[in-house]
N, C-alpha and C positions, 0 to 999 in steps of 0.2 A: 822533527815533531816529537812530542813527548806524550806518553800514555801510561796508564797504570792498570795492573790486574792484581788479584788477591788470591793467596793460598795460605796454607798453615804449615808450620814446622812444629814437630813434637819433641819435647824433652821429657821422656817418661810419659806420665799421664797428663802433663801440662802442655797445653797448646798455645803457640804464639802466632798471631796473625802477621803474615808477611806481605808487604807491598812489593810487587814486581814492577819496578819502574823501567820503562824502555824508551831510549832516545835514539832516533834515526836522524843523522845529520851528515853533512859533507865531511870528508876526511879519508884517512887510510882505510880502504875497504877491509872489512872483517867484523867479527862479533866477539865481544868481551863480556864476561860475567864477573861481577865484583860483588862483595858482601859476604865473604868467608864461605864460599861454596866448597864442597868436598869433591872427590874425584868423579863420582857419579853425576854430580851437577855440572861439572866442567864438560863432561861428555854430552850433556844436553844440547850443546851448540850444534853438534852434528846430527843428533836425532831430530831436533826441531827443524833444522834446515831441510832435511830430506822429507820430513813429514809435511811441511808446508808445500814443498815442491810437488809432491805426489798428491796433494789435495787440491790441485788446480788453483792454488793461490800463490802468486809470484813472491819469491824471496827478494828483499831489497839488495840486490847484488852489486849495485854501484855506490853504495853508501856505507857509512860506519854505523854499526849497531852496538849500543852500550846498554847492558842490562844490569841494574842494581837491585839486589835483594835487601830490602830495608825492613827492620833495623840492621845496619851493616855490621854491628859488633856481635851479632848472634850467630853461632855456628849453624850452617845449613847442611843437611844431608838428605839423600833420597832422590828417587826418580819421579816422584809425584809432582815436581815443579814443572814438568814438561808442558802440560796444558796451559798453565798460567803464562809461561814464557812465550809460547806460540801465539796466544791470543793477545798478549801485550804487544808483540811485534805487529800483528795485523791491525790492532787499534792505532798504533803509532804511524803506520803507513797509510791510514785513512780507509782501510777496507771495511772496518766495523763502524756502525753509527756511534756518534759521540755519546758518552754516558751509559752505554749498554752494559758495561762491566761493573757498574756501581752496585754495591751490596751483594756481590756475587763471589762465591768462593769456588775455585777451579782446582780439581784434583784428578790426576791421571798421568800415567806414563805413555808416551807415544812410541809407536813402532815406526820404522822407516817408511812404511806405506801410509802412515797417517791414522792407523788404528789406535784405539785407546785400550790400554792393558790395566787390569786391576792392580792395586797397590795395598800394602798393609796399613791399618790404622784409619780407614775412612770414617768410621763412626766417631772416634774422638776428635778427628779433624773438623768434621761438620759441627760437632758439639762446641768446639772452641770458636769456630766461626760464628755460630749463632749467638754465643755469649758476647760477641763483640760487634753485633749489629748486622751480620750477614743474613740476608733473607732469601737467598737463592743459591743452589749448588749444582754444579755440573760434575758428575762422577762417572766412572766406567759402568756400563749397563749392568754387569753382574752384581754390582754393589749398590744398586739403587735402593733396594729394599733395606739394606743395612743403613744407608744414609737417611732414609725416610723415617727411621725411629726417632729422629730429633724433631720435636714439635716446633712449629713456626717457621720451618724452612721448606721452600718449594724445591723439590729435587727433580733433576733431569738426568735420567740414565741414558748415556750415549755410547755409540760404538766407534766414532771416528771424529777427527778434528773437523772434517768437512761438515758433519752433522751439527756440531756446535756452532760453526760460523753461520750456517744456514738459519739456525734457530735465532741467533742474535740479530741477524739481518732481516728477520721476518720472511724468509724465503721458504720454498718447499724443501723439506728435509730429504736429502738423497738416501737411497738404500745403501747400506753398508754391511759387509759380512762381519759376523761376530769374531772377535779375536780369540783364538784357542786358549783355554785355561792353561796356566803354567804350573799349577799345583801337581803334586805327586798323586799317583793312582795306586791304591792298595791292590796287591796281587793275591791277598789272602782273605779268607772269610772270617777270620778271627775278629771278634767285636771289641776286644780290649776292655777298657773300664766301663763300657756300656753294660757289662754283666750285672752291675748293681741295680739295674732297672728290674731285674727278675727276682729279687730277694725280698724277704719280709721277716719281721721279727717273729711272726708265727712259726717260722721254720725252726726256731731254736727251742731247745728243751731246757727247762730249769733256769739256773743262773739268775734268780730273782734280784739279788743285790747288784749284779753287774748290769742287768737291764735297767734298773732304777738309776744307777750311776750314768748310764747312757742317756736316759731321759733328762736328768738334771743338766748334763753337759749341753745337750741340744737346746734346752729351754733358755739357758743363760749365755750360750756361746763360750763355754769354758773349755780350756785345753784339757786333754785326758791322757792318762798313762795306764796301759793295760799290761800286766805281767802274768806269767803262769807257764806251766809245762806245755810242751808242744801238743797240739791237738785239743787244748782245753777250750778253744772257741774265741780266741782274741781277734783273729782276722774276721771271723764270721760276725762278731759284734760290730767291728769297725765298718765293715761293708754295708751294714744295715743302718748305720747312723744317718745317712742322707734320707732314708725312707721316713724318718720321723721328723724331719725338718720341714717347716711350712714353705710354700712358694715364696720367692723373693718379692719384695716390694718393687714398685716401678723404679725407684731411685737405685736400689740395689741391683736390679736387672740391668739398668743402663750402665752402671759402674762395671759390672762383670763383663757385659757384652763388649764394652769399650776395651777392657783389658785383653779379651780374646782377639779382638780386631787388631790391637797393637801387636799381639804375638803372631799375627798372620795365620791364625787357625782357620782352616777351610770350612765352608758351610755355614758361616755366621751371616744368616740372612734375616733372622728374626731375633727378638729379645730372648735371652736365655732366662727362663723363669724358674727353673729348678736349681737348687744348690749343687755345685759341682763336687766331684769326688776325684781326687788325684792321689795316685799311689806310686811314686817313683821308686826305682830299684835302689838298693843300698849303696851301689857304686856311683850314684849320681854326683856330678861335680857341683862345686859351690855356685858357679855362675848359672848352671842349669836349674838349681833349686831356688836361688834368690833373684836371679836376673843378671844380665850382662851379655857376654859373648863377644866374638870377634865382629868387627864392622858395626852395624847398628845395634844399639843396646835394646834388648827385648825382655819382657817380664818373664820370670821363672815360674816354677811349679807352685811356689807359695802364693804368688799373685793370681795365678790361674785358679787357685782354690779359694779366692776371695768370696766371702759369704757362704762358703761351703766347708769341705773337709779335706785336709791334707793328711794322709795316712802314711806314716813312716814305720813300716814293718821291719823287724829285726834291727831296731834302732842302734844297739851297740856296735853293729857292723858298719855303720856310716863313718866316713872319714872324720877325723878330729876337727879339721877346719870347718867342715859343714856343720857339725854339732855346735861349735862355738859361735858360728855365724847366725844361728837361729835365735840367739838370746835377745838381740835388740828388736827384731820384727815381732817376736812373740809378745813382747812387752808393749811396743808402741802401735802395732797394727799397720805399719807401713815399712817400705823398703827403700833405702836411698842407695843408689849405685853411682859412684863417682869414679870417673876414668879420665885422667888428664883434665881438659877444660870442660868435659861433658859431665853433666849431673842429671840423673833421672830419679823420679819419685814414683813408686807404684803402691797402690793399696794392697793390704795383706791382712784383712780382718776375717780370716777363716779360722776354723777350729783345727788345731794341731793335735793329732792322735798318735801317740807313740805306743809301740808294742814290743815286748821283749820276752824272750825265754829266760829262765833263771840261771842258765849256764849255756855254754856253746853247744853242747849236744842236745839240750832241750829236755832231758829226762829227769832233771833234779826236781824233787818234790819236797819242800821243806817240812811238811807235816806228815808225810807218808812213812809207814814203818819200813817199807822196802823201797829202795831206790835203785834204778838201773843206770844212774849217772856214772859216766866214766871220767869225769873231770875232777881234778884235784881242788881242794878248798882254795888254794891261792889263785888258780885259774878262774874259779867261780867268783871270787872276790874282785878280781881285776875286771872281769866281764861286767859285773853289776856296777862297778865304779863309774862306768860311762853313762849310767842312768841316774847318777846322783849329782850333787853340786848345783851350779847355777841353773842348769836346764831343769832339774827336778824342782827347784824353787819357783820356777815359772809355770809349773803345772798346777792346775786347780784340783782336778779329781784324780785320785790314785786308786786303782782297783786290782786286786790279785784274783785272777780268774781260775777257778778250780774245775770248771766243766760240770756237766749234769751228773746227777747220781741216779741210781736205779729207781729211787722213789719219785724222781721227776718225770719218769716216762708216763705218758698219757695220750689221749686222743688229740689230734691236731685241732679239733674244734674248740678245745678248752684253752688254747694258747692265745694270748692277746695279740692281735695283728698290729702292724705299724700304723694303720689309719687311726686306731683308737688312741695310741700314744701321741700321734701327731696332733690330734685334737687338743689334748692337754697341753702340749708344748705351745701350740698356737695361742691358747688362752693365756698362758704364762707370759708369752711375748707381747700380747696386747696390754697386759698390766704394766709391763716394762715401758712400752711405748707411751702410755699415758703418764707414767711417772717421770720419764725423761723427755717429755715434749719440749721442743725448742733447743735441745742440746745436740752436740755433734756426734754423740754416741747413741747406740740403740739398745744395747743389751747390758745386763749386769756385769758380764765378763769384761766389758770395755770401759767401765767407769773409772776415772782416775782415783787413786786411793785417798788423796787428801780431800777431794770433794765428797767422796763417799762418806767419810767420817764426819765431815762438817754438815752436810745437807741431808744425808740419809743414815743417821746413826742407828746403832742397835739399842734396844731397851737397856736401861741402866744395869739391871742385874746381869744381863747377857754380856754387856760391855766389860763389866768387872771380871766375869769368867774368862773372857778372851784375853784381858790383860794378864791374868794369872797364868794362862798358857804361855804367853810370851816371856814373862819373867822366869818361869820355870825352865825355859830353854826348849820347850817342846815345839814351839813355833817361832820362826823368824818374823820380823816386822812385815816382810813381803808375804810370808805365809799367813799372817793374821789378816792382811787385806784380802787375800784369796778366800779365807774362811768367811769373812764379812760379805763378800760378793755371793758366795755359795749360799749363805744363810738367806739372803734376799731371794735367790732363785728357788730354794726349797719352799719359802713362804709363798712365792708366786704360784708354784705348783699346788700348794695346799689351799690357795685362794684366801689367805689371810692378809691383813693389812700391815703386819710387822713381824719380823723374825723372832719369835719368842724362843723359849728354852728347847722345844722339840726341834724346831728348824735349825737352831744353832748346833745342837748335839749331832744332828744328822750331817750338817755341813762340816763339822770338825772330823767326824769319822770318814767322810768322803775325802777330805784333804789328807788325812794321815794314813789312809788305807786300812783302817780297822773295820771289822765286820759290822754290817748295818743291822739295825733293828727296824723293820718295816711296819710292824704292827701299829706303833703310835702315829704313823703317817696314813693309816687307813689302807695299807697295801697288804697283799697276800705274801707271806714269807716264802 
């Protein structure tokens, strides 16, 4: 007898619907899985056999069981196939009503006792199933809320194989014990990167030009580079960048939550609506930052910062291969990981913020009369070299942070809070959403350069000025595109319909790192 069940295999953020075809027929007794399974899938034969046996449902022990994972040329990996294989077997031996598995996606790892254990990537699996006509999903009970984020899919959170069989047969659902969570338990009270929830721009003193640069970067989704002596406020500025970003749209929230589900991050039960903030240490490996790893390919820190902020402090201390690997995703907004026959694509449209001291000791001050720097000029030059070249050419906003002066000291009530800046950023993003309606990008920092020049050109006088900057060698062609994008973002913050001379001059200074003049923008110096 032949029957089919349905599940999903993931290749990065791309989901493929897999038909689990099961045939039970006379022949040499045994179970065979074909269709390019990996080691964990081959082990499913024993897990499923014992799970069925302990669920008071007999295993077809006197016949041959053949299981095909179709399409057969697609590599399969993971333990989430267990539930679909078990129900395909029970449908083939006549235990389940005919047609009860139609339009149903089945996800979950089985224990030997028949319990259902959570697996990574439930949300993107259900999203992929819904996109291909699946209208019902059975998932492990702890992940029911995660799966229910997908509209148009009826989700059943179950604890055991016996409960699924009872629901499909229309019988009374038996009581089952919850399968213990397999995730790690923190033994410390340290909150890690959640500390950014407690910060505000009002905490900072002075630094008006750096704060404005932060606002422009947030409004247009631009990459940002901060440099300056130690203690000048670079990290404080970067940690407050998420506080001026608006909440994610529903589309962005689904994308980010799906990435976190793929990464196996615990506690993903609701849509993530706030932009993330990731700050890996400078000894991070390339696979940890971009994605990959041994066994199952997982998204890295750059993808986990999708629609948010990836902060790379002490950037010159990062490994050379990590620095070079950032070039492509910073430009394209996505990461492609290829390993053997496996290829995965992850979104990476977050803002990259780089921070650097001017020298290894951090005490060098280029304009101060007295310096406490102990580094030689050759050492300083070599250190700064890692912040130049192709990576620097992909940065939109460059700012040298000097820290507050004595004149900046004032009462806390006079400092602008993050909520006020976030309102302006939100309005600027609304203008961009209207301008780019129907396009695949959302922000000025993501618009392809050739389309930007063709469909959203600068005014003629400003365009001529930009060409002069390129011909003089002050800007590269890539740098000119970034100034063009920044000019539109400055105009959006000003609330004007086109980036005229003031917006262009501000954008040029933001790109080249020159001091800003905020008075023409209506801002306090």
